[in-house]
CHARMM internal coordinates of N, CA and C (Angstrom, degrees):
IC EDIT
DIST 1 N 1 CA 1.4884
DIST 1 CA 1 C 1.4350
ANGL 1 N 1 CA 1 C 111.93
DIST 1 C 2 N 1.3091
ANGL 1 CA 1 C 2 N 119.60
DIHE 1 N 1 CA 1 C 2 N 135.56
DIST 2 N 2 CA 1.4430
ANGL 1 C 2 N 2 CA 125.73
DIHE 1 CA 1 C 2 N 2 CA -171.98
DIST 2 CA 2 C 1.5317
ANGL 2 N 2 CA 2 C 106.96
DIHE 1 C 2 N 2 CA 2 C -77.53
DIST 2 C 3 N 1.4282
ANGL 2 CA 2 C 3 N 113.13
DIHE 2 N 2 CA 2 C 3 N 160.20
DIST 3 N 3 CA 1.5147
ANGL 2 C 3 N 3 CA 120.19
DIHE 2 CA 2 C 3 N 3 CA -173.51
DIST 3 CA 3 C 1.5612
ANGL 3 N 3 CA 3 C 108.12
DIHE 2 C 3 N 3 CA 3 C -61.85
DIST 3 C 4 N 1.3421
ANGL 3 CA 3 C 4 N 122.44
DIHE 3 N 3 CA 3 C 4 N -46.66
DIST 4 N 4 CA 1.5477
ANGL 3 C 4 N 4 CA 114.23
DIHE 3 CA 3 C 4 N 4 CA -176.46
DIST 4 CA 4 C 1.4851
ANGL 4 N 4 CA 4 C 115.25
DIHE 3 C 4 N 4 CA 4 C -61.30
DIST 4 C 5 N 1.3540
ANGL 4 CA 4 C 5 N 115.17
DIHE 4 N 4 CA 4 C 5 N -33.28
DIST 5 N 5 CA 1.4755
ANGL 4 C 5 N 5 CA 118.50
DIHE 4 CA 4 C 5 N 5 CA 179.55
DIST 5 CA 5 C 1.5518
ANGL 5 N 5 CA 5 C 108.53
DIHE 4 C 5 N 5 CA 5 C -67.89
DIST 5 C 6 N 1.3673
ANGL 5 CA 5 C 6 N 115.84
DIHE 5 N 5 CA 5 C 6 N -43.00
DIST 6 N 6 CA 1.4717
ANGL 5 C 6 N 6 CA 120.76
DIHE 5 CA 5 C 6 N 6 CA 178.13
DIST 6 CA 6 C 1.4858
ANGL 6 N 6 CA 6 C 114.23
DIHE 5 C 6 N 6 CA 6 C -56.75
DIST 6 C 7 N 1.4604
ANGL 6 CA 6 C 7 N 108.56
DIHE 6 N 6 CA 6 C 7 N -44.87
DIST 7 N 7 CA 1.5573
ANGL 6 C 7 N 7 CA 115.25
DIHE 6 CA 6 C 7 N 7 CA 177.07
DIST 7 CA 7 C 1.4690
ANGL 7 N 7 CA 7 C 111.90
DIHE 6 C 7 N 7 CA 7 C -63.36
DIST 7 C 8 N 1.2728
ANGL 7 CA 7 C 8 N 123.23
DIHE 7 N 7 CA 7 C 8 N -44.27
DIST 8 N 8 CA 1.5187
ANGL 7 C 8 N 8 CA 122.48
DIHE 7 CA 7 C 8 N 8 CA 177.26
DIST 8 CA 8 C 1.5319
ANGL 8 N 8 CA 8 C 108.29
DIHE 7 C 8 N 8 CA 8 C -62.24
DIST 8 C 9 N 1.4041
ANGL 8 CA 8 C 9 N 117.12
DIHE 8 N 8 CA 8 C 9 N -42.00
DIST 9 N 9 CA 1.4920
ANGL 8 C 9 N 9 CA 118.32
DIHE 8 CA 8 C 9 N 9 CA -176.37
DIST 9 CA 9 C 1.6215
ANGL 9 N 9 CA 9 C 110.14
DIHE 8 C 9 N 9 CA 9 C -64.24
DIST 9 C 10 N 1.3373
ANGL 9 CA 9 C 10 N 115.47
DIHE 9 N 9 CA 9 C 10 N -39.35
DIST 10 N 10 CA 1.4911
ANGL 9 C 10 N 10 CA 116.36
DIHE 9 CA 9 C 10 N 10 CA 179.02
DIST 10 CA 10 C 1.4717
ANGL 10 N 10 CA 10 C 112.25
DIHE 9 C 10 N 10 CA 10 C -76.54
DIST 10 C 11 N 1.3873
ANGL 10 CA 10 C 11 N 121.26
DIHE 10 N 10 CA 10 C 11 N -28.68
DIST 11 N 11 CA 1.4622
ANGL 10 C 11 N 11 CA 122.80
DIHE 10 CA 10 C 11 N 11 CA 178.30
DIST 11 CA 11 C 1.5785
ANGL 11 N 11 CA 11 C 112.91
DIHE 10 C 11 N 11 CA 11 C -76.95
DIST 11 C 12 N 1.3310
ANGL 11 CA 11 C 12 N 115.26
DIHE 11 N 11 CA 11 C 12 N -40.74
DIST 12 N 12 CA 1.4251
ANGL 11 C 12 N 12 CA 119.94
DIHE 11 CA 11 C 12 N 12 CA -169.18
DIST 12 CA 12 C 1.5298
ANGL 12 N 12 CA 12 C 116.36
DIHE 11 C 12 N 12 CA 12 C -103.68
DIST 12 C 13 N 1.3735
ANGL 12 CA 12 C 13 N 115.72
DIHE 12 N 12 CA 12 C 13 N -28.16
DIST 13 N 13 CA 1.4870
ANGL 12 C 13 N 13 CA 116.29
DIHE 12 CA 12 C 13 N 13 CA -169.42
DIST 13 CA 13 C 1.5252
ANGL 13 N 13 CA 13 C 108.65
DIHE 12 C 13 N 13 CA 13 C -112.12
DIST 13 C 14 N 1.3702
ANGL 13 CA 13 C 14 N 116.06
DIHE 13 N 13 CA 13 C 14 N -58.40
DIST 14 N 14 CA 1.4493
ANGL 13 C 14 N 14 CA 116.88
DIHE 13 CA 13 C 14 N 14 CA -172.13
DIST 14 CA 14 C 1.6353
ANGL 14 N 14 CA 14 C 107.16
DIHE 13 C 14 N 14 CA 14 C -134.97
DIST 14 C 15 N 1.2854
ANGL 14 CA 14 C 15 N 115.50
DIHE 14 N 14 CA 14 C 15 N 116.48
DIST 15 N 15 CA 1.4838
ANGL 14 C 15 N 15 CA 120.13
DIHE 14 CA 14 C 15 N 15 CA -170.22
DIST 15 CA 15 C 1.6325
ANGL 15 N 15 CA 15 C 109.46
DIHE 14 C 15 N 15 CA 15 C -63.84
DIST 15 C 16 N 1.2862
ANGL 15 CA 15 C 16 N 118.22
DIHE 15 N 15 CA 15 C 16 N 140.59
DIST 16 N 16 CA 1.3773
ANGL 15 C 16 N 16 CA 122.57
DIHE 15 CA 15 C 16 N 16 CA 170.80
DIST 16 CA 16 C 1.4437
ANGL 16 N 16 CA 16 C 113.29
DIHE 15 C 16 N 16 CA 16 C -79.42
DIST 16 C 17 N 1.4023
ANGL 16 CA 16 C 17 N 112.80
DIHE 16 N 16 CA 16 C 17 N 117.08
DIST 17 N 17 CA 1.4227
ANGL 16 C 17 N 17 CA 113.60
DIHE 16 CA 16 C 17 N 17 CA -173.59
DIST 17 CA 17 C 1.5492
ANGL 17 N 17 CA 17 C 112.84
DIHE 16 C 17 N 17 CA 17 C -112.08
DIST 17 C 18 N 1.2137
ANGL 17 CA 17 C 18 N 118.40
DIHE 17 N 17 CA 17 C 18 N 134.85
DIST 18 N 18 CA 1.5506
ANGL 17 C 18 N 18 CA 126.63
DIHE 17 CA 17 C 18 N 18 CA 171.22
DIST 18 CA 18 C 1.3745
ANGL 18 N 18 CA 18 C 113.31
DIHE 17 C 18 N 18 CA 18 C -113.03
DIST 18 C 19 N 1.3826
ANGL 18 CA 18 C 19 N 116.32
DIHE 18 N 18 CA 18 C 19 N 133.55
DIST 19 N 19 CA 1.4558
ANGL 18 C 19 N 19 CA 116.21
DIHE 18 CA 18 C 19 N 19 CA 178.74
DIST 19 CA 19 C 1.5795
ANGL 19 N 19 CA 19 C 103.41
DIHE 18 C 19 N 19 CA 19 C -96.69
DIST 19 C 20 N 1.4295
ANGL 19 CA 19 C 20 N 107.81
DIHE 19 N 19 CA 19 C 20 N 138.85
DIST 20 N 20 CA 1.4443
ANGL 19 C 20 N 20 CA 119.90
DIHE 19 CA 19 C 20 N 20 CA -179.39
DIST 20 CA 20 C 1.4872
ANGL 20 N 20 CA 20 C 112.88
DIHE 19 C 20 N 20 CA 20 C -67.15
DIST 20 C 21 N 1.3536
ANGL 20 CA 20 C 21 N 115.24
DIHE 20 N 20 CA 20 C 21 N 136.24
DIST 21 N 21 CA 1.4781
ANGL 20 C 21 N 21 CA 119.78
DIHE 20 CA 20 C 21 N 21 CA 177.42
DIST 21 CA 21 C 1.5640
ANGL 21 N 21 CA 21 C 104.96
DIHE 20 C 21 N 21 CA 21 C -140.11
DIST 21 C 22 N 1.3691
ANGL 21 CA 21 C 22 N 106.64
DIHE 21 N 21 CA 21 C 22 N 158.01
DIST 22 N 22 CA 1.4859
ANGL 21 C 22 N 22 CA 115.57
DIHE 21 CA 21 C 22 N 22 CA 173.78
DIST 22 CA 22 C 1.5448
ANGL 22 N 22 CA 22 C 110.88
DIHE 21 C 22 N 22 CA 22 C -151.79
DIST 22 C 23 N 1.3150
ANGL 22 CA 22 C 23 N 114.76
DIHE 22 N 22 CA 22 C 23 N 155.92
DIST 23 N 23 CA 1.4645
ANGL 22 C 23 N 23 CA 116.74
DIHE 22 CA 22 C 23 N 23 CA -173.24
DIST 23 CA 23 C 1.5622
ANGL 23 N 23 CA 23 C 108.59
DIHE 22 C 23 N 23 CA 23 C -86.81
DIST 23 C 24 N 1.2747
ANGL 23 CA 23 C 24 N 110.30
DIHE 23 N 23 CA 23 C 24 N 130.88
DIST 24 N 24 CA 1.5378
ANGL 23 C 24 N 24 CA 120.07
DIHE 23 CA 23 C 24 N 24 CA 176.11
DIST 24 CA 24 C 1.4689
ANGL 24 N 24 CA 24 C 106.69
DIHE 23 C 24 N 24 CA 24 C -83.01
DIST 24 C 25 N 1.3194
ANGL 24 CA 24 C 25 N 119.95
DIHE 24 N 24 CA 24 C 25 N 115.71
DIST 25 N 25 CA 1.4701
ANGL 24 C 25 N 25 CA 127.58
DIHE 24 CA 24 C 25 N 25 CA -178.74
DIST 25 CA 25 C 1.4723
ANGL 25 N 25 CA 25 C 113.98
DIHE 24 C 25 N 25 CA 25 C -60.96
DIST 25 C 26 N 1.4574
ANGL 25 CA 25 C 26 N 115.29
DIHE 25 N 25 CA 25 C 26 N -37.21
DIST 26 N 26 CA 1.4694
ANGL 25 C 26 N 26 CA 123.88
DIHE 25 CA 25 C 26 N 26 CA -177.17
DIST 26 CA 26 C 1.5796
ANGL 26 N 26 CA 26 C 110.41
DIHE 25 C 26 N 26 CA 26 C -67.20
DIST 26 C 27 N 1.3305
ANGL 26 CA 26 C 27 N 109.34
DIHE 26 N 26 CA 26 C 27 N -57.09
DIST 27 N 27 CA 1.4981
ANGL 26 C 27 N 27 CA 114.29
DIHE 26 CA 26 C 27 N 27 CA -177.74
DIST 27 CA 27 C 1.3803
ANGL 27 N 27 CA 27 C 116.36
DIHE 26 C 27 N 27 CA 27 C -82.98
DIST 27 C 28 N 1.3650
ANGL 27 CA 27 C 28 N 121.78
DIHE 27 N 27 CA 27 C 28 N -22.32
DIST 28 N 28 CA 1.5317
ANGL 27 C 28 N 28 CA 123.45
DIHE 27 CA 27 C 28 N 28 CA -174.51
DIST 28 CA 28 C 1.5183
ANGL 28 N 28 CA 28 C 111.25
DIHE 27 C 28 N 28 CA 28 C 78.64
DIST 28 C 29 N 1.4161
ANGL 28 CA 28 C 29 N 121.97
DIHE 28 N 28 CA 28 C 29 N 8.10
DIST 29 N 29 CA 1.3658
ANGL 28 C 29 N 29 CA 117.95
DIHE 28 CA 28 C 29 N 29 CA 179.63
DIST 29 CA 29 C 1.5194
ANGL 29 N 29 CA 29 C 110.37
DIHE 28 C 29 N 29 CA 29 C -108.49
DIST 29 C 30 N 1.3279
ANGL 29 CA 29 C 30 N 116.57
DIHE 29 N 29 CA 29 C 30 N 160.87
DIST 30 N 30 CA 1.4877
ANGL 29 C 30 N 30 CA 120.44
DIHE 29 CA 29 C 30 N 30 CA 174.22
DIST 30 CA 30 C 1.5185
ANGL 30 N 30 CA 30 C 111.82
DIHE 29 C 30 N 30 CA 30 C -86.67
DIST 30 C 31 N 1.2296
ANGL 30 CA 30 C 31 N 115.67
DIHE 30 N 30 CA 30 C 31 N 128.71
DIST 31 N 31 CA 1.4907
ANGL 30 C 31 N 31 CA 122.33
DIHE 30 CA 30 C 31 N 31 CA -172.95
DIST 31 CA 31 C 1.6334
ANGL 31 N 31 CA 31 C 108.11
DIHE 30 C 31 N 31 CA 31 C -116.68
DIST 31 C 32 N 1.3387
ANGL 31 CA 31 C 32 N 113.07
DIHE 31 N 31 CA 31 C 32 N 146.55
DIST 32 N 32 CA 1.4301
ANGL 31 C 32 N 32 CA 122.62
DIHE 31 CA 31 C 32 N 32 CA 175.54
DIST 32 CA 32 C 1.6276
ANGL 32 N 32 CA 32 C 109.86
DIHE 31 C 32 N 32 CA 32 C -71.68
DIST 32 C 33 N 1.2518
ANGL 32 CA 32 C 33 N 112.26
DIHE 32 N 32 CA 32 C 33 N 127.32
DIST 33 N 33 CA 1.5407
ANGL 32 C 33 N 33 CA 114.74
DIHE 32 CA 32 C 33 N 33 CA -179.11
DIST 33 CA 33 C 1.5688
ANGL 33 N 33 CA 33 C 111.43
DIHE 32 C 33 N 33 CA 33 C -87.11
DIST 33 C 34 N 1.2966
ANGL 33 CA 33 C 34 N 115.22
DIHE 33 N 33 CA 33 C 34 N -16.43
DIST 34 N 34 CA 1.4591
ANGL 33 C 34 N 34 CA 121.07
DIHE 33 CA 33 C 34 N 34 CA -177.01
DIST 34 CA 34 C 1.5357
ANGL 34 N 34 CA 34 C 110.86
DIHE 33 C 34 N 34 CA 34 C 89.69
DIST 34 C 35 N 1.2716
ANGL 34 CA 34 C 35 N 123.72
DIHE 34 N 34 CA 34 C 35 N -0.52
DIST 35 N 35 CA 1.4386
ANGL 34 C 35 N 35 CA 126.61
DIHE 34 CA 34 C 35 N 35 CA -179.00
DIST 35 CA 35 C 1.4793
ANGL 35 N 35 CA 35 C 108.26
DIHE 34 C 35 N 35 CA 35 C -87.73
DIST 35 C 36 N 1.3201
ANGL 35 CA 35 C 36 N 119.93
DIHE 35 N 35 CA 35 C 36 N 144.83
DIST 36 N 36 CA 1.3550
ANGL 35 C 36 N 36 CA 126.12
DIHE 35 CA 35 C 36 N 36 CA 171.09
DIST 36 CA 36 C 1.5415
ANGL 36 N 36 CA 36 C 114.95
DIHE 35 C 36 N 36 CA 36 C -113.85
DIST 36 C 37 N 1.3506
ANGL 36 CA 36 C 37 N 112.31
DIHE 36 N 36 CA 36 C 37 N 136.34
DIST 37 N 37 CA 1.4982
ANGL 36 C 37 N 37 CA 113.80
DIHE 36 CA 36 C 37 N 37 CA -168.53
DIST 37 CA 37 C 1.5759
ANGL 37 N 37 CA 37 C 104.01
DIHE 36 C 37 N 37 CA 37 C -131.08
DIST 37 C 38 N 1.3469
ANGL 37 CA 37 C 38 N 118.46
DIHE 37 N 37 CA 37 C 38 N 137.11
DIST 38 N 38 CA 1.4259
ANGL 37 C 38 N 38 CA 126.58
DIHE 37 CA 37 C 38 N 38 CA -177.27
DIST 38 CA 38 C 1.4907
ANGL 38 N 38 CA 38 C 106.30
DIHE 37 C 38 N 38 CA 38 C -121.75
DIST 38 C 39 N 1.3585
ANGL 38 CA 38 C 39 N 117.49
DIHE 38 N 38 CA 38 C 39 N 102.64
DIST 39 N 39 CA 1.4859
ANGL 38 C 39 N 39 CA 122.57
DIHE 38 CA 38 C 39 N 39 CA 179.14
DIST 39 CA 39 C 1.4797
ANGL 39 N 39 CA 39 C 105.83
DIHE 38 C 39 N 39 CA 39 C -74.46
DIST 39 C 40 N 1.3579
ANGL 39 CA 39 C 40 N 116.77
DIHE 39 N 39 CA 39 C 40 N 148.56
DIST 40 N 40 CA 1.4777
ANGL 39 C 40 N 40 CA 119.45
DIHE 39 CA 39 C 40 N 40 CA -178.84
DIST 40 CA 40 C 1.5669
ANGL 40 N 40 CA 40 C 102.39
DIHE 39 C 40 N 40 CA 40 C -143.27
DIST 40 C 41 N 1.3935
ANGL 40 CA 40 C 41 N 115.95
DIHE 40 N 40 CA 40 C 41 N 166.23
DIST 41 N 41 CA 1.3870
ANGL 40 C 41 N 41 CA 123.82
DIHE 40 CA 40 C 41 N 41 CA 170.94
DIST 41 CA 41 C 1.5693
ANGL 41 N 41 CA 41 C 110.62
DIHE 40 C 41 N 41 CA 41 C 68.75
DIST 41 C 42 N 1.3304
ANGL 41 CA 41 C 42 N 108.78
DIHE 41 N 41 CA 41 C 42 N -133.11
DIST 42 N 42 CA 1.5456
ANGL 41 C 42 N 42 CA 120.41
DIHE 41 CA 41 C 42 N 42 CA -174.55
DIST 42 CA 42 C 1.5433
ANGL 42 N 42 CA 42 C 107.04
DIHE 41 C 42 N 42 CA 42 C -71.02
DIST 42 C 43 N 1.3003
ANGL 42 CA 42 C 43 N 119.18
DIHE 42 N 42 CA 42 C 43 N -30.36
DIST 43 N 43 CA 1.4343
ANGL 42 C 43 N 43 CA 119.19
DIHE 42 CA 42 C 43 N 43 CA 177.46
DIST 43 CA 43 C 1.4614
ANGL 43 N 43 CA 43 C 112.83
DIHE 42 C 43 N 43 CA 43 C -64.88
DIST 43 C 44 N 1.3409
ANGL 43 CA 43 C 44 N 117.88
DIHE 43 N 43 CA 43 C 44 N -44.13
DIST 44 N 44 CA 1.5274
ANGL 43 C 44 N 44 CA 124.21
DIHE 43 CA 43 C 44 N 44 CA 175.49
DIST 44 CA 44 C 1.4888
ANGL 44 N 44 CA 44 C 109.58
DIHE 43 C 44 N 44 CA 44 C -66.15
DIST 44 C 45 N 1.2807
ANGL 44 CA 44 C 45 N 118.56
DIHE 44 N 44 CA 44 C 45 N -36.70
DIST 45 N 45 CA 1.5044
ANGL 44 C 45 N 45 CA 117.03
DIHE 44 CA 44 C 45 N 45 CA 177.56
DIST 45 CA 45 C 1.4932
ANGL 45 N 45 CA 45 C 111.20
DIHE 44 C 45 N 45 CA 45 C -69.28
DIST 45 C 46 N 1.3051
ANGL 45 CA 45 C 46 N 120.97
DIHE 45 N 45 CA 45 C 46 N -38.38
DIST 46 N 46 CA 1.4405
ANGL 45 C 46 N 46 CA 122.59
DIHE 45 CA 45 C 46 N 46 CA 177.55
DIST 46 CA 46 C 1.5504
ANGL 46 N 46 CA 46 C 113.79
DIHE 45 C 46 N 46 CA 46 C -63.39
DIST 46 C 47 N 1.3605
ANGL 46 CA 46 C 47 N 112.39
DIHE 46 N 46 CA 46 C 47 N -39.22
DIST 47 N 47 CA 1.5321
ANGL 46 C 47 N 47 CA 121.02
DIHE 46 CA 46 C 47 N 47 CA 176.11
DIST 47 CA 47 C 1.6102
ANGL 47 N 47 CA 47 C 108.52
DIHE 46 C 47 N 47 CA 47 C -62.27
DIST 47 C 48 N 1.2427
ANGL 47 CA 47 C 48 N 117.17
DIHE 47 N 47 CA 47 C 48 N -41.89
DIST 48 N 48 CA 1.4168
ANGL 47 C 48 N 48 CA 123.51
DIHE 47 CA 47 C 48 N 48 CA 179.32
DIST 48 CA 48 C 1.5868
ANGL 48 N 48 CA 48 C 113.29
DIHE 47 C 48 N 48 CA 48 C -68.33
DIST 48 C 49 N 1.2889
ANGL 48 CA 48 C 49 N 114.24
DIHE 48 N 48 CA 48 C 49 N -39.59
DIST 49 N 49 CA 1.5011
ANGL 48 C 49 N 49 CA 121.06
DIHE 48 CA 48 C 49 N 49 CA 175.86
DIST 49 CA 49 C 1.5076
ANGL 49 N 49 CA 49 C 108.51
DIHE 48 C 49 N 49 CA 49 C -63.04
DIST 49 C 50 N 1.3422
ANGL 49 CA 49 C 50 N 115.18
DIHE 49 N 49 CA 49 C 50 N -47.44
DIST 50 N 50 CA 1.5199
ANGL 49 C 50 N 50 CA 118.42
DIHE 49 CA 49 C 50 N 50 CA 178.67
DIST 50 CA 50 C 1.4635
ANGL 50 N 50 CA 50 C 115.38
DIHE 49 C 50 N 50 CA 50 C -64.20
DIST 50 C 51 N 1.3276
ANGL 50 CA 50 C 51 N 117.92
DIHE 50 N 50 CA 50 C 51 N -33.80
DIST 51 N 51 CA 1.4474
ANGL 50 C 51 N 51 CA 124.06
DIHE 50 CA 50 C 51 N 51 CA 175.84
DIST 51 CA 51 C 1.5125
ANGL 51 N 51 CA 51 C 110.47
DIHE 50 C 51 N 51 CA 51 C -62.72
DIST 51 C 52 N 1.2795
ANGL 51 CA 51 C 52 N 115.27
DIHE 51 N 51 CA 51 C 52 N -46.93
DIST 52 N 52 CA 1.5180
ANGL 51 C 52 N 52 CA 122.50
DIHE 51 CA 51 C 52 N 52 CA -178.04
DIST 52 CA 52 C 1.5442
ANGL 52 N 52 CA 52 C 105.34
DIHE 51 C 52 N 52 CA 52 C -67.26
DIST 52 C 53 N 1.2897
ANGL 52 CA 52 C 53 N 121.39
DIHE 52 N 52 CA 52 C 53 N -41.29
DIST 53 N 53 CA 1.4604
ANGL 52 C 53 N 53 CA 118.00
DIHE 52 CA 52 C 53 N 53 CA -178.68
DIST 53 CA 53 C 1.4789
ANGL 53 N 53 CA 53 C 112.90
DIHE 52 C 53 N 53 CA 53 C -69.48
DIST 53 C 54 N 1.3298
ANGL 53 CA 53 C 54 N 120.24
DIHE 53 N 53 CA 53 C 54 N -33.56
DIST 54 N 54 CA 1.4287
ANGL 53 C 54 N 54 CA 120.09
DIHE 53 CA 53 C 54 N 54 CA 170.36
DIST 54 CA 54 C 1.5767
ANGL 54 N 54 CA 54 C 113.55
DIHE 53 C 54 N 54 CA 54 C -60.24
DIST 54 C 55 N 1.3068
ANGL 54 CA 54 C 55 N 114.35
DIHE 54 N 54 CA 54 C 55 N -45.08
DIST 55 N 55 CA 1.5116
ANGL 54 C 55 N 55 CA 119.07
DIHE 54 CA 54 C 55 N 55 CA -175.12
DIST 55 CA 55 C 1.4753
ANGL 55 N 55 CA 55 C 107.31
DIHE 54 C 55 N 55 CA 55 C -70.69
DIST 55 C 56 N 1.4136
ANGL 55 CA 55 C 56 N 122.00
DIHE 55 N 55 CA 55 C 56 N -22.82
DIST 56 N 56 CA 1.4891
ANGL 55 C 56 N 56 CA 122.71
DIHE 55 CA 55 C 56 N 56 CA 174.52
DIST 56 CA 56 C 1.5760
ANGL 56 N 56 CA 56 C 113.06
DIHE 55 C 56 N 56 CA 56 C -87.77
DIST 56 C 57 N 1.2832
ANGL 56 CA 56 C 57 N 114.56
DIHE 56 N 56 CA 56 C 57 N -2.73
DIST 57 N 57 CA 1.5298
ANGL 56 C 57 N 57 CA 122.01
DIHE 56 CA 56 C 57 N 57 CA -177.03
DIST 57 CA 57 C 1.4587
ANGL 57 N 57 CA 57 C 109.30
DIHE 56 C 57 N 57 CA 57 C 67.09
DIST 57 C 58 N 1.3341
ANGL 57 CA 57 C 58 N 116.35
DIHE 57 N 57 CA 57 C 58 N 39.56
DIST 58 N 58 CA 1.4979
ANGL 57 C 58 N 58 CA 120.49
DIHE 57 CA 57 C 58 N 58 CA 175.14
DIST 58 CA 58 C 1.4907
ANGL 58 N 58 CA 58 C 105.46
DIHE 57 C 58 N 58 CA 58 C -94.77
DIST 58 C 59 N 1.3454
ANGL 58 CA 58 C 59 N 116.17
DIHE 58 N 58 CA 58 C 59 N 64.58
DIST 59 N 59 CA 1.4608
ANGL 58 C 59 N 59 CA 122.66
DIHE 58 CA 58 C 59 N 59 CA -176.99
DIST 59 CA 59 C 1.5759
ANGL 59 N 59 CA 59 C 109.24
DIHE 58 C 59 N 59 CA 59 C -109.48
DIST 59 C 60 N 1.3200
ANGL 59 CA 59 C 60 N 120.03
DIHE 59 N 59 CA 59 C 60 N 123.35
DIST 60 N 60 CA 1.4090
ANGL 59 C 60 N 60 CA 123.77
DIHE 59 CA 59 C 60 N 60 CA -176.47
DIST 60 CA 60 C 1.5218
ANGL 60 N 60 CA 60 C 108.98
DIHE 59 C 60 N 60 CA 60 C -110.22
DIST 60 C 61 N 1.2752
ANGL 60 CA 60 C 61 N 116.04
DIHE 60 N 60 CA 60 C 61 N 140.71
DIST 61 N 61 CA 1.3856
ANGL 60 C 61 N 61 CA 121.09
DIHE 60 CA 60 C 61 N 61 CA -179.94
DIST 61 CA 61 C 1.6358
ANGL 61 N 61 CA 61 C 106.59
DIHE 60 C 61 N 61 CA 61 C -92.96
DIST 61 C 62 N 1.2240
ANGL 61 CA 61 C 62 N 117.79
DIHE 61 N 61 CA 61 C 62 N 158.75
DIST 62 N 62 CA 1.4113
ANGL 61 C 62 N 62 CA 120.16
DIHE 61 CA 61 C 62 N 62 CA -178.73
DIST 62 CA 62 C 1.5741
ANGL 62 N 62 CA 62 C 114.45
DIHE 61 C 62 N 62 CA 62 C -60.34
DIST 62 C 63 N 1.3569
ANGL 62 CA 62 C 63 N 113.94
DIHE 62 N 62 CA 62 C 63 N -26.00
DIST 63 N 63 CA 1.4605
ANGL 62 C 63 N 63 CA 120.14
DIHE 62 CA 62 C 63 N 63 CA 175.22
DIST 63 CA 63 C 1.4326
ANGL 63 N 63 CA 63 C 114.78
DIHE 62 C 63 N 63 CA 63 C -66.02
DIST 63 C 64 N 1.4325
ANGL 63 CA 63 C 64 N 112.77
DIHE 63 N 63 CA 63 C 64 N -40.58
DIST 64 N 64 CA 1.4482
ANGL 63 C 64 N 64 CA 120.22
DIHE 63 CA 63 C 64 N 64 CA 177.40
DIST 64 CA 64 C 1.5038
ANGL 64 N 64 CA 64 C 111.64
DIHE 63 C 64 N 64 CA 64 C -63.95
DIST 64 C 65 N 1.3135
ANGL 64 CA 64 C 65 N 114.37
DIHE 64 N 64 CA 64 C 65 N -47.20
DIST 65 N 65 CA 1.5431
ANGL 64 C 65 N 65 CA 121.87
DIHE 64 CA 64 C 65 N 65 CA -175.54
DIST 65 CA 65 C 1.5004
ANGL 65 N 65 CA 65 C 109.98
DIHE 64 C 65 N 65 CA 65 C -63.33
DIST 65 C 66 N 1.3724
ANGL 65 CA 65 C 66 N 118.79
DIHE 65 N 65 CA 65 C 66 N -48.47
DIST 66 N 66 CA 1.4420
ANGL 65 C 66 N 66 CA 118.67
DIHE 65 CA 65 C 66 N 66 CA 179.93
DIST 66 CA 66 C 1.5352
ANGL 66 N 66 CA 66 C 112.11
DIHE 65 C 66 N 66 CA 66 C -70.38
DIST 66 C 67 N 1.3367
ANGL 66 CA 66 C 67 N 116.58
DIHE 66 N 66 CA 66 C 67 N -30.46
DIST 67 N 67 CA 1.4975
ANGL 66 C 67 N 67 CA 119.06
DIHE 66 CA 66 C 67 N 67 CA 173.22
DIST 67 CA 67 C 1.4769
ANGL 67 N 67 CA 67 C 116.68
DIHE 66 C 67 N 67 CA 67 C -60.79
DIST 67 C 68 N 1.3847
ANGL 67 CA 67 C 68 N 113.30
DIHE 67 N 67 CA 67 C 68 N -40.13
DIST 68 N 68 CA 1.4786
ANGL 67 C 68 N 68 CA 121.18
DIHE 67 CA 67 C 68 N 68 CA 172.88
DIST 68 CA 68 C 1.4766
ANGL 68 N 68 CA 68 C 115.63
DIHE 67 C 68 N 68 CA 68 C -64.51
DIST 68 C 69 N 1.3313
ANGL 68 CA 68 C 69 N 114.50
DIHE 68 N 68 CA 68 C 69 N -42.10
DIST 69 N 69 CA 1.4692
ANGL 68 C 69 N 69 CA 121.09
DIHE 68 CA 68 C 69 N 69 CA 176.46
DIST 69 CA 69 C 1.4891
ANGL 69 N 69 CA 69 C 113.64
DIHE 68 C 69 N 69 CA 69 C -65.22
DIST 69 C 70 N 1.3130
ANGL 69 CA 69 C 70 N 115.91
DIHE 69 N 69 CA 69 C 70 N -37.88
DIST 70 N 70 CA 1.4800
ANGL 69 C 70 N 70 CA 123.50
DIHE 69 CA 69 C 70 N 70 CA 174.32
DIST 70 CA 70 C 1.4076
ANGL 70 N 70 CA 70 C 110.21
DIHE 69 C 70 N 70 CA 70 C -64.45
DIST 70 C 71 N 1.3762
ANGL 70 CA 70 C 71 N 118.34
DIHE 70 N 70 CA 70 C 71 N -46.19
DIST 71 N 71 CA 1.4759
ANGL 70 C 71 N 71 CA 119.18
DIHE 70 CA 70 C 71 N 71 CA 179.09
DIST 71 CA 71 C 1.5278
ANGL 71 N 71 CA 71 C 112.76
DIHE 70 C 71 N 71 CA 71 C -57.84
DIST 71 C 72 N 1.3187
ANGL 71 CA 71 C 72 N 111.43
DIHE 71 N 71 CA 71 C 72 N -43.41
DIST 72 N 72 CA 1.5096
ANGL 71 C 72 N 72 CA 116.05
DIHE 71 CA 71 C 72 N 72 CA -175.31
DIST 72 CA 72 C 1.4393
ANGL 72 N 72 CA 72 C 109.18
DIHE 71 C 72 N 72 CA 72 C -63.81
DIST 72 C 73 N 1.3288
ANGL 72 CA 72 C 73 N 123.10
DIHE 72 N 72 CA 72 C 73 N -46.39
DIST 73 N 73 CA 1.4686
ANGL 72 C 73 N 73 CA 128.69
DIHE 72 CA 72 C 73 N 73 CA -174.62
DIST 73 CA 73 C 1.5602
ANGL 73 N 73 CA 73 C 110.34
DIHE 72 C 73 N 73 CA 73 C -72.93
DIST 73 C 74 N 1.4194
ANGL 73 CA 73 C 74 N 117.71
DIHE 73 N 73 CA 73 C 74 N -29.47
DIST 74 N 74 CA 1.3956
ANGL 73 C 74 N 74 CA 121.38
DIHE 73 CA 73 C 74 N 74 CA 178.73
DIST 74 CA 74 C 1.5319
ANGL 74 N 74 CA 74 C 111.59
DIHE 73 C 74 N 74 CA 74 C -71.96
DIST 74 C 75 N 1.3147
ANGL 74 CA 74 C 75 N 117.68
DIHE 74 N 74 CA 74 C 75 N -29.07
DIST 75 N 75 CA 1.4430
ANGL 74 C 75 N 75 CA 123.41
DIHE 74 CA 74 C 75 N 75 CA 177.15
DIST 75 CA 75 C 1.4738
ANGL 75 N 75 CA 75 C 115.54
DIHE 74 C 75 N 75 CA 75 C -68.54
DIST 75 C 76 N 1.3009
ANGL 75 CA 75 C 76 N 115.17
DIHE 75 N 75 CA 75 C 76 N -31.43
DIST 76 N 76 CA 1.5926
ANGL 75 C 76 N 76 CA 123.81
DIHE 75 CA 75 C 76 N 76 CA -177.93
DIST 76 CA 76 C 1.4437
ANGL 76 N 76 CA 76 C 109.75
DIHE 75 C 76 N 76 CA 76 C -79.11
END
COOR INIT
IC SEED 1 N 1 CA 1 C
IC BUILD
């Protein structure tokens, strides 16, 4: 399903729900806080874009990002 259709689905039909989490400093594990969060608008769009990029294996390492930035500034 394409991103615009997913966005309409989550805005109009079924809300996109995220469970709240936080890192427990003592155990080092992520724990559920019991909070429920419903992203909307641009935030939901960004989450859907990121999800699509992960599914397409558009994952960049920090070395790739910094290498491209360095190339851009070295050319100028």
